[in-house]
N, C-alpha and C positions, 0 to 999 in steps of 0.2 A: 434383335430389333423387332419392334412391333410392326405388323403389316400397315401399310399406308392406306387410309380410306379414300374412296372416290367421292368427291363432293360434286353433286349434280342436282339439277332441278327436280322437284317432286312431280310425279305424273299421276294420272288418274289411277293407275294400277297400284300406286303406293299408298292410297288413302287409308285402306283398312289397317295395314301394319304400322304406318306412321302415326295414326291416331292412337292406336293401342300403345305404341312406344312412348308417345308424349305423356300419356296418362301415367304409365309406369314410372317415368322419370320424375314427374312433379308430385305424385301423390303423397310422398313422404313428407312434403311440406304443407299439406292441406290438413287442417284440424280434422280429427277422426269423426266429429259429429257432422261434417259436411261431405263425407265420402260415400255414404250408403247410396245416395241417389246416383252418384257417378258410376256405380256398378250395374245400374239397370240398363236394359237394352235401349230405352228411350234416350238416356244420357249418352250412350255410346253412339247412337245414330246422330245425335246433335253434334258430337265431336267430328264425325265423318262429314256431316253437312257443312260444318264450319270450314273444314279443310277444302272441300269441293268449292265452297264459295270463294275462298282465298285464291284457289287456282283460277277461278273465273275473273276475279277483280284485280288480283295482285300476283300474277304468275311469276313476276320477277322477284318476289319476296319469299317464294316457297322453295326451300332447299333441304336436302337430306345428305347425310354421310352414309355411304354404303361400304360394308366390310364383309368380305367373303360372300358377296351376292345378296346381302340383306341390309336394310336400313338400320343404323344404330344411333342416329341422331337426327333431329329435325328442327327446323326453324321456320316460322311464318311471320312475315312482316308486311305492313301496309304503308301506303303513303297517301295523304289527303292534303291537298292544297299546300304543298311544300313542307308538311310535317310528316316525318317517318315515325312509325311505331312498331315495336316488337310485340306480337300477339302471343307467340308460343316459342319456347326454346327448351329442348331437353335432350339429354344424352343417356343412353341405356345404362342402368346400374352395372357396375363392374368395368365400365369403359370410360368412366369419368377421370379427369385429371391426367389425360393422355394427349391433350392437344386437339382432340376431335371436335369438342365444343367450340374452341376458338376458330377453327377453320370453317365450320358451318355458320357460325355467327358472322364471320367476315364476309361470307357469301351473301347472307341476308342483308348486310350493311351496304352492299352494292346497290340495293334498291333505294338507298337514301341519297344516291348521287343527284346533286342539284337541289336537294332539300335544304331549307334554312333552319330546321329544328327537328328534334327527335325526343321521343318519350318511351320509357320502359317502366312497367309496373312489375316489380320483381318479387319473387318468393324470398324466403330466408336463406336460400342456398348460398353459402359463402363463396363457393367457386363461381357461381353465376354473377354474383354482385362484384366480385373482383374483376371478372371479365368485362362487365359493363363499364366499370371505372377506368380500366385500361383503354377502352374504346373512346374515352373522352367524355363520358357522361357524368354529370354532377349528381351526387347522392343526397337524397332527402329522406332521412329515416321516417318510418311510418308505424303507426299503431293500428290495431283492429279492435273494434268493440263487439263483443259477442255475449248473448244472453237472452233472457226473456224480458220484454218491455214491461216496465211498471206502468200500467195504464192509469193508475190513480195519480201518478205524478205528471201525466201527459196533459197537454192542452185539450180543451173540448174540440173534437173533430169538426164541429159546426163552425168553429172560428177560423178554420184553415181555408185559404183561398185556392190552393191547388186542387185540380180535379183529375180524376181518372178519365182516360179517353181511349180512342181507338187508334190503330196504327196509321189509318188514312186521314186523320184529322189534320187539316192544313195548319192549324196553330201549332201542333206538335212538330211538323216538318219545319215550320219557320223558326221555332225555338232551337231545334236541333241544328239548323243551319247557322242562324245568326248568333245565338248565345254561345254555342260551342266555338264558333269562329272567334268571338271576342275573348273567351276564357282560355281555351287551349291553343288557339292559333289556327284552327282548322274545323270545318263543318263536320257534323256527324250525320247529315241528311242522307248520304249515300249508304250509311250503315244501319238505317232503321230496319230494312228488310232482314239483315243479318241478326240484329238484336231480337227481332220477332221470332226467329227460329228457336230461341231459348224459352219461349212460352211466358215471358214476363208481361207485366201490366204497365203500359205507358202512363205517365202522369205529367200534366202540363200546368204551368202558371202563365197565363197568356201574356206574351211579350216580355216575361221576366225570367223564365227558366223552364227546365224540363228534367224528367228523371224516368227511370224504368225500375220497377220493383219485382222481386220474385213473389211467389204465392205466400211465403212466410213473412213478407214485409221487408226483406233485405234489399237495399238499393244496389243495382248493378251498374248504374252510371247516374251522375247528377251534375248539372251545370246550371248556374244562375248568375244574374247580373249583380245581385247584392247579397250580403249575408242574411238579411231578413227573408228574402225570397228563398234562399237556399234552405234555411231552417224550416220554412213552411213546407217546402217540398220533401225534406227529410222526415219531418213528422208525418206528413201524409203517407209516405211509404211505410214507415214503421207501424202506423195505426191502421193502414189499409190491409195488412196481412192477417193471417190466421191468429186469433187471440191465443196466447199461451205458447206459440211456436218460438223456437230459438232463432234469433236473427243475427246477422253479422253485418257490420259496416266496415269496409276495408279501406286501406290506403289513406289513413288519416295522417297527413303530414302536419308539420307545425304551422303551415299556412291556413289550415282548416279549423281555426278556433271556433268558428260558428258551429261546426259539426261536433266538436268536443262538448260544447255547451248542451247540445241536444242529447248526445249519448249518455253523458253523465247525469243529466236530468232524468233520463229514462232508466237509470240504474243499470247500465250495461257495463260490465267489467272490461278493462282495457288490457291488451297484451301486445308484444312486439309483432310486427307484420311486414317484414321485409323492408322495401324502400321504393320510392318513386324516383327514377332517374330522368334527367333532362339534359339536352345538349342543344346549343345554338339558340335560336330565337323561337320561342313558343309564346303562347299567351301568358298571363299572370298565373295561370293554374289554380286560381281561387276566385270565387267559391266553386269547388270542383271535386268530385269523386270520380276517378277514371274507371272505365270499364277494363277489366283485366284482358278482355278479348279485343275490344275495338279502341282501347285507350281513350 
């Protein structure tokens, strides 16, 4: 009989090992072209900072499974205005399919008590997707677009209305609060500081939507009131990045036809990309590209 793991809250002393464990567990499902930066000390520190932030903002959603005195699984969950989200879930290689993941996920789901909705942005891991479905989440298959933007096929940047801004811009905070509340059912305003830890560039379309992009132009989150506003924001992200860089647009569900129009026009190839799971009452989840970290 296998030893029984101890399921317990994550503590500050666990941050280093749990951050490393989580990366080891999920890295197999991240395209190789996006792994190099994650091996740098900067990315490692961001992972640790993320875990410390969740311990401060959502201690009830931070859980680990300990076996023989060491963490072997971890889960981070948040709750915002009645919507629960799973930010991180991983089990050490070699210990999967033994029920450990189920137990640590069940612990993280206690943070959803009293919530009316839930969101998970999943990798392609079939075991994880099965577990989410068994927990009552509805599966929405997703694609990712990855490649180099064909700028000759893109609109003139001068015709785009979205603008890059700073993290303290009141218009950004208003959009992250109000637009996200309408689209996903909960504000992102409290997570702007967390998003800033990742070094992205915020983009806002006053009163209509907002996004954050990486240096290469990849959007890390996007929410808008209309498909037209969402397309303007997505093009602004893609064209605002480094010319010739490989970009990726993730979690493209069937509800995001506005995004498919953009990525296909930009000549970005599509490939399967896990799924977006929802439970209960959220917003319409469109026009919307969820953050893998902050949902």
